[in-house]
C-alpha positions as CSV (number, residue, x, y, z in Angstrom):
1,X,-18.8,-56.6,-18.6
2,X,-18.0,-52.9,-18.4
3,X,-16.5,-51.3,-21.6
4,X,-14.1,-48.5,-21.8
5,X,-13.5,-45.8,-24.5
6,X,-10.0,-44.9,-25.7
7,X,-10.0,-42.2,-23.4
8,X,-10.7,-44.3,-20.1
9,X,-7.8,-46.7,-20.8
10,X,-5.5,-43.6,-20.4
11,X,-4.0,-42.5,-17.0
12,X,-5.3,-39.0,-16.5
13,X,-4.3,-36.1,-14.5
14,X,-6.5,-33.5,-13.1
15,X,-4.7,-30.1,-11.9
16,X,-7.9,-27.9,-11.2
17,X,-10.9,-28.9,-9.5
18,X,-12.7,-27.4,-6.3
19,X,-12.8,-29.8,-3.6
20,X,-16.5,-28.5,-2.0
21,X,-17.9,-29.1,-5.5
22,X,-16.4,-32.4,-6.4
23,X,-17.7,-34.9,-3.6
24,X,-20.9,-36.9,-4.9
25,X,-23.9,-35.5,-3.6
26,X,-24.9,-38.8,-1.7
27,X,-21.8,-38.4,0.3
28,X,-22.5,-34.9,1.0
29,X,-25.9,-35.9,2.1
30,X,-24.6,-38.7,4.4
31,X,-21.7,-36.2,6.1
32,X,-24.4,-33.5,6.5
33,X,-26.7,-36.1,8.5
34,X,-23.4,-37.2,10.6
35,X,-22.7,-33.6,11.4
36,X,-25.9,-32.9,12.4
37,X,-26.4,-30.0,10.0
38,X,-30.1,-29.0,9.5
39,X,-30.4,-28.8,5.7
40,X,-33.2,-27.1,3.6
41,X,-34.9,-30.1,2.7
42,X,-35.3,-33.6,4.0
43,X,-36.0,-35.1,0.6
44,X,-32.8,-36.4,-1.1
45,X,-33.7,-35.1,-4.7
46,X,-34.4,-31.5,-3.7
47,X,-30.9,-31.5,-2.0
48,X,-29.6,-32.9,-5.0
49,X,-30.9,-30.1,-7.2
50,X,-29.9,-27.6,-4.5
51,X,-26.0,-28.4,-4.7
52,X,-25.9,-29.1,-8.4
53,X,-26.7,-26.7,-11.4
54,X,-29.7,-29.1,-11.5
55,X,-32.3,-28.5,-14.7
56,X,-31.2,-24.6,-15.1
57,X,-29.6,-24.4,-18.7
58,X,-28.7,-20.2,-17.8
59,X,-26.6,-19.9,-14.9
60,X,-25.2,-16.7,-13.8
61,X,-21.8,-16.0,-12.1
62,X,-23.5,-15.3,-9.0
63,X,-25.8,-18.5,-9.0
64,X,-22.6,-20.3,-9.6
65,X,-20.9,-19.0,-6.5
66,X,-24.2,-19.1,-4.5
67,X,-24.1,-23.0,-4.7
68,X,-20.5,-23.1,-2.8
69,X,-22.4,-22.1,0.6
70,X,-23.9,-25.5,1.2
71,X,-21.1,-27.5,0.0
72,X,-18.5,-25.4,2.1
73,X,-20.7,-25.6,5.3
74,X,-21.2,-29.3,5.0
75,X,-17.7,-29.9,4.8
76,X,-16.9,-27.5,7.7
77,X,-15.2,-29.9,10.4
78,X,-12.4,-32.0,10.4
79,X,-14.2,-35.2,10.1
80,X,-16.1,-34.2,7.0
81,X,-12.9,-32.7,5.3
82,X,-10.9,-36.2,6.1
83,X,-13.8,-38.4,4.5
84,X,-14.4,-35.6,1.5
85,X,-10.7,-36.1,0.4
86,X,-10.4,-39.5,0.9
87,X,-13.9,-40.0,-1.5
88,X,-12.9,-37.9,-4.0
89,X,-9.2,-39.2,-4.4
90,X,-10.9,-42.9,-4.8
91,X,-13.8,-42.2,-6.9
92,X,-11.5,-40.2,-9.4
93,X,-9.1,-43.0,-9.7
94,X,-12.0,-45.9,-10.1
95,X,-14.2,-44.1,-12.4
96,X,-11.9,-42.2,-14.4
97,X,-8.4,-43.6,-13.8
98,X,-7.1,-40.3,-12.6
99,X,-3.6,-41.0,-11.2
100,X,-2.4,-37.4,-10.0
101,X,-5.0,-35.2,-8.6
102,X,-4.6,-31.7,-7.1
103,X,-7.7,-30.5,-5.3
104,X,-8.0,-27.1,-3.9
105,X,-9.9,-25.7,-1.3
106,X,-10.0,-22.4,1.2
107,X,-9.6,-23.7,4.8
108,X,-11.0,-20.2,6.0
109,X,-14.6,-21.3,4.4
110,X,-14.3,-24.6,6.4
111,X,-13.9,-23.2,9.9
112,X,-17.7,-21.9,10.5
113,X,-16.2,-18.1,10.9
114,X,-13.4,-19.1,13.3
115,X,-15.3,-21.7,15.4
116,X,-13.3,-24.6,14.2
117,X,-9.3,-24.7,14.4
118,X,-7.6,-23.9,11.0
119,X,-4.8,-26.3,11.8
120,X,-7.2,-29.2,12.6
121,X,-9.2,-28.7,9.1
122,X,-6.0,-28.9,7.2
123,X,-4.3,-31.9,9.1
124,X,-7.9,-33.7,8.6
125,X,-7.9,-32.8,4.9
126,X,-4.1,-34.3,4.7
127,X,-5.1,-37.2,6.6
128,X,-7.8,-38.0,4.3
129,X,-5.4,-37.6,1.3
130,X,-2.9,-40.0,2.9
131,X,-5.7,-42.8,3.5
132,X,-6.9,-42.3,0.0
133,X,-3.1,-42.6,-1.4
134,X,-2.3,-45.9,1.3
135,X,-5.5,-47.5,-0.7
136,X,-4.3,-46.3,-4.0
137,X,-0.5,-46.4,-4.0
138,X,-0.1,-45.8,-8.0
139,X,-2.1,-42.6,-7.3
140,X,-0.3,-39.2,-6.6
141,X,-2.1,-36.0,-5.0
142,X,-1.5,-32.8,-3.5
143,X,-3.6,-30.0,-1.8
144,X,-3.7,-26.4,-3.1
145,X,-4.9,-23.8,-0.7
146,X,-7.1,-21.1,-2.1
147,X,-6.8,-17.5,-1.3
148,X,-10.1,-15.5,-1.8
149,X,-10.5,-11.9,-3.3
150,X,-13.2,-11.3,-0.9
151,X,-10.9,-11.8,2.2
152,X,-8.7,-9.3,3.7
153,X,-5.0,-9.6,3.1
154,X,-4.3,-10.6,6.7
155,X,-6.6,-13.3,6.4
156,X,-5.3,-14.5,3.1
157,X,-1.7,-14.1,4.6
158,X,-2.7,-16.5,7.4
159,X,-3.5,-19.3,4.6
160,X,0.0,-18.8,3.0
161,X,1.4,-19.3,6.2
162,X,-0.4,-22.4,7.0
163,X,0.4,-23.7,3.4
164,X,4.2,-23.3,4.1
165,X,3.7,-25.1,7.7
166,X,2.4,-28.1,6.0
167,X,4.0,-28.2,2.6
168,X,6.0,-31.3,3.7
169,X,2.7,-33.0,4.7
170,X,1.1,-32.5,1.2
171,X,0.2,-28.9,0.6
172,X,1.9,-28.0,-2.7
173,X,0.7,-24.8,-3.8
174,X,-1.6,-21.6,-3.4
175,X,-4.1,-20.0,-5.7
176,X,-6.1,-17.0,-5.6
177,X,-10.0,-17.6,-6.5
178,X,-13.4,-16.0,-5.9
179,X,-15.5,-12.9,-7.1
180,X,-13.8,-9.8,-7.8
181,X,-14.0,-7.4,-4.9
182,X,-13.3,-3.4,-4.9
183,X,-10.4,-3.6,-2.3
184,X,-8.4,-6.3,-4.0
185,X,-5.2,-5.6,-5.8
186,X,-3.0,-8.5,-7.3
187,X,0.1,-6.0,-6.8
188,X,-0.4,-6.5,-3.1
189,X,0.1,-10.1,-3.2
190,X,3.4,-10.1,-5.0
191,X,5.8,-10.4,-1.6
192,X,3.5,-13.1,-0.6
193,X,3.3,-15.4,-3.5
194,X,7.3,-14.6,-3.6
195,X,7.6,-16.0,-0.2
196,X,5.6,-18.9,-0.9
197,X,7.7,-20.0,-3.9
198,X,10.8,-19.5,-1.7
199,X,9.5,-21.8,0.7
200,X,9.2,-24.4,-1.8
201,X,5.3,-24.1,-2.8
202,X,4.1,-23.6,-6.5
203,X,1.8,-20.8,-7.3
204,X,-1.3,-20.5,-9.7
205,X,-4.3,-18.0,-10.0
206,X,-7.8,-17.6,-11.4
207,X,-7.7,-15.2,-14.3
208,X,-8.6,-14.9,-18.0
209,X,-12.0,-16.5,-17.1
210,X,-14.7,-13.7,-16.3
211,X,-12.4,-10.7,-16.9
212,X,-10.5,-9.6,-20.2
213,X,-7.2,-10.4,-21.7
214,X,-6.0,-7.3,-20.6
215,X,-6.7,-8.3,-16.9
216,X,-5.0,-11.2,-17.4
217,X,-2.0,-9.7,-18.7
218,X,-1.8,-7.4,-15.8
219,X,-2.1,-10.6,-13.6
220,X,0.7,-12.1,-15.1
221,X,3.0,-9.2,-14.8
222,X,2.1,-8.8,-11.0
223,X,2.4,-12.3,-9.8
224,X,5.2,-14.8,-10.1
225,X,3.2,-17.8,-11.2
226,X,4.0,-21.5,-12.4
227,X,0.3,-22.1,-13.9
228,X,-2.9,-20.3,-14.5
229,X,-6.3,-21.5,-14.0
230,X,-8.6,-20.8,-17.2
231,X,-6.9,-18.2,-18.9
232,X,-8.6,-19.1,-22.0
233,X,-9.1,-15.1,-22.7
234,X,-5.5,-15.2,-23.8
235,X,-6.9,-16.6,-27.5
236,X,-7.9,-12.9,-27.9
237,X,-4.6,-11.5,-27.5
238,X,-1.4,-12.6,-29.7
239,X,0.6,-10.6,-27.1
240,X,-0.9,-12.3,-24.4
241,X,-0.3,-15.5,-26.3
242,X,3.2,-14.9,-26.5
243,X,3.6,-13.8,-22.7
244,X,2.2,-17.3,-21.9
245,X,4.6,-18.8,-23.9
246,X,7.5,-17.0,-22.9
247,X,6.8,-17.6,-19.1
248,X,6.1,-21.4,-19.8
249,X,2.7,-21.4,-18.0
250,X,0.2,-23.8,-18.4
251,X,-3.4,-23.0,-18.6
252,X,-5.8,-25.5,-16.7
253,X,-8.9,-25.1,-19.0
254,X,-12.7,-26.0,-17.9
255,X,-14.6,-26.6,-20.8
256,X,-18.1,-27.4,-19.2
257,X,-17.7,-25.1,-16.4
258,X,-16.9,-22.1,-18.7
259,X,-19.7,-23.0,-21.1
260,X,-22.3,-23.3,-18.4
261,X,-21.9,-19.8,-17.2
262,X,-21.5,-18.4,-20.8
263,X,-18.0,-17.4,-20.6
264,X,-17.5,-19.8,-23.8
265,X,-21.0,-19.7,-25.7
266,X,-20.8,-23.1,-27.4
267,X,-18.8,-26.0,-28.8
268,X,-17.9,-23.9,-32.1
269,X,-16.7,-20.9,-29.7
270,X,-14.7,-23.8,-27.5
271,X,-13.1,-25.0,-30.7
272,X,-12.0,-21.5,-31.7
273,X,-10.5,-20.9,-28.5
274,X,-8.8,-24.2,-27.9
275,X,-7.4,-24.3,-31.6
276,X,-6.2,-21.0,-31.1
277,X,-4.2,-21.9,-28.1
278,X,-3.2,-25.1,-29.5
279,X,-2.0,-23.6,-33.0
280,X,-0.3,-20.5,-31.0
281,X,2.0,-23.2,-29.1
282,X,0.5,-22.7,-25.7
283,X,0.4,-25.3,-22.9
284,X,-3.1,-26.4,-21.5
285,X,-4.8,-29.2,-19.9
286,X,-8.3,-29.9,-19.4
287,X,-10.1,-29.9,-16.0
288,X,-13.5,-30.3,-14.7
289,X,-13.6,-27.4,-11.9
290,X,-16.5,-28.3,-10.0
291,X,-17.2,-32.1,-11.7
292,X,-20.3,-32.9,-9.2
293,X,-22.0,-29.5,-9.1
294,X,-21.8,-29.7,-12.8
295,X,-22.2,-33.3,-13.3
296,X,-19.2,-33.8,-15.2
297,X,-16.1,-35.9,-15.4
298,X,-12.6,-35.6,-16.7
299,X,-13.5,-38.3,-19.3
300,X,-16.6,-36.5,-20.4
301,X,-14.6,-33.2,-20.7
302,X,-12.2,-35.0,-23.0
303,X,-14.9,-36.9,-24.7
304,X,-16.6,-33.7,-25.7
305,X,-13.6,-32.5,-27.1
306,X,-13.3,-35.8,-29.5
307,X,-17.1,-35.7,-30.4
308,X,-16.9,-32.0,-31.5
309,X,-13.5,-32.7,-33.2
310,X,-11.7,-29.6,-31.3
311,X,-8.8,-32.0,-30.8
312,X,-7.4,-35.2,-32.3
313,X,-6.6,-38.2,-30.3
314,X,-2.8,-37.1,-30.6
315,X,-3.5,-33.6,-29.3
316,X,-5.8,-35.1,-26.4
317,X,-2.8,-37.0,-25.6
318,X,-0.5,-34.0,-25.7
319,X,-2.6,-32.2,-23.2
320,X,-2.6,-35.4,-20.9
321,X,1.4,-35.1,-20.8
322,X,1.2,-31.2,-20.3
323,X,-0.9,-31.8,-17.3
324,X,1.7,-34.5,-15.8
325,X,4.3,-32.2,-16.6
326,X,2.9,-29.2,-14.9
327,X,2.1,-30.9,-11.7
328,X,3.0,-29.1,-8.2
329,X,3.6,-32.4,-6.7
330,X,7.6,-32.7,-6.0
331,X,7.6,-36.7,-6.6
332,X,8.9,-39.1,-9.4
333,X,6.4,-41.1,-11.2
334,X,5.4,-44.2,-8.9
335,X,6.4,-42.5,-5.7
336,X,4.6,-40.7,-2.9
337,X,6.4,-38.0,-1.1
338,X,3.9,-38.1,1.8
339,X,3.8,-41.8,2.7
C-alpha cells in the first residue's frame, strides 16, 4: 500500500510551469515517434538525458534554454499538444494531488515557423485540457500564453489577440518569458497588457530571476500586473518589497529551477530569500517551473522547504492558500467554467 506524507494529502495548486518541460520523457518519446520526428538518438536513455538536465551539476542559463528546443519541436502539432496537456493535467493530479493548474506555453514555438496553423495549435491545447477536466472533475485548469522577448512586437501582439479570442475556452492570461533581447522594451507592452486586462485576461511576467532588483522594479512600474513569475530578487530591496505588497502581487517562486542555474546558491541562500519574503509580508507560492526537465515535482519542492526548515507546516499551508487565491481561473471552487 502506498504511503503519503503530510504534504501529499494536501490539495495543491501550481501556477507557474512551462508545458514544454512538464511532459514526462517517455510520453515525449512516444509523441515524437507518432509524429515521425527524427531524434538525435534511437536509444531512449540517451533521449532522456538530452531533454532533462541529466547528470550535469552546473547548468548555464544558455544550457537551460537550449533544452527547450527539442520539447517544443516534439509538441509542434495539434495532436501532440492535445496529448501533452491531457497527460500533464492527469499526471499532476494523480501523482501530486494538484487540483488547480495553470500551464503556460508559446504557440509561436509550436507552429514550426508558421507551417502549422496557430488557431489549430491553441484549440488542440484546449481540447486536451477539456479532456483532462472531464476525467478529473475536481481539477481546475487554465492556459497562459507566453510572449517572448526574442520575438518582434507584432508577433507577440498576435499571441495576445489569440489569447483574447479564446479567453472563454480556457485561456486565462498572458506572460512574457525568454532570454533578454537588446531590442525588447517593457514600456512597449503597456498598452498591449492593458488591452488584455480590459478583455478579461490576467497578466504576469518573468522578472526578478536572472536580473536585478532594479530591473524588477522597472518592470513593475512599466506593466499592469496581477502576479509575478519568480521575482525573488525583491528580497534584496526593502523598497521593492514594499511595492510588491502595495500592488498585492503574488510571487510564483521556483526553488529547484533557480538553484540549478545558480541564481540561488544553495539551501541556506534559499532560506534567506524565502524567510525575507515571508517575514516582510510578501505573498508567494511554490512552483516547479520545468518539472520533467528538472526531475522535480511540487511535492518534492515543498518537502525540500520542510527538510531544510525554511518554512513551518503552517507557513507552507499559507503559501498553498496564496496560490489558490492568486489563480487566474475565473471559477468558484468545485466548478469548471470550461465544461
